[in-house]
Every structure is written in structure tokens, then in C-alpha cells.
C-alpha positions in Angstrom: 23.8 -65.4 25.1 21.9 -63.2 27.5 21.5 -59.4 27.0 23.1 -58.9 30.5 26.4 -59.7 29.0 26.0 -57.4 26.2 28.3 -54.1 26.4 28.7 -51.0 24.4 32.3 -49.6 23.6 32.5 -45.8 23.6 35.5 -44.1 21.9 37.3 -42.0 24.4 38.0 -39.1 21.7 34.5 -38.4 20.2 32.5 -40.1 22.9 30.3 -42.1 20.6 29.0 -45.5 20.8 30.6 -47.4 18.0 30.8 -51.4 19.0 28.4 -53.7 20.7 30.2 -57.0 22.1 29.7 -59.6 24.6 31.6 -60.0 28.0 32.2 -62.9 30.3 31.2 -61.1 33.6 32.4 -63.9 35.7 35.8 -63.6 34.5 36.1 -60.1 33.8 35.3 -57.8 36.8 36.7 -54.4 35.5 35.6 -52.5 32.7 36.9 -53.5 29.3 39.3 -51.4 27.4 40.1 -52.3 23.8 42.0 -50.3 20.9 39.8 -50.2 17.9 39.2 -48.2 14.8 36.7 -45.2 15.0 35.1 -44.4 11.9 34.3 -40.8 13.0 37.9 -40.0 14.2 39.2 -42.1 11.0 41.9 -43.8 13.3 42.5 -46.4 15.8 41.7 -45.2 19.5 41.0 -46.4 22.8 37.3 -47.8 23.3 36.1 -48.1 26.7 33.1 -49.9 28.1 30.1 -47.8 28.8 26.9 -48.5 30.4 
């Protein structure tokens, strides 16, 4: 996979970049939002795609 598809997921509570993942740009046009565990907040919160 190319680096163009690599995205960062940022916690909506503490605003830290916790996860890196790949995204299919052809299929997903909108920003990705996933509920994942944040080790800084110590709970599962919404993570949004950041630039």
C-alpha cells in the first residue's frame, strides 16, 4: 500500500493521535470515524480521521 492511503486517527476528547491505519480512498470519500480505546483517557471514545 502507498503512503497516500495512510491516515491518523485522533481522539475527540484529548486530541492526541493514537492510531494509524489505511483507508480505501476510492470507496470512502468522507472522513473516517471509529470508536476505539484511548490509552490516555482510559476509555473507548470516538476517534476521527485527522490530516
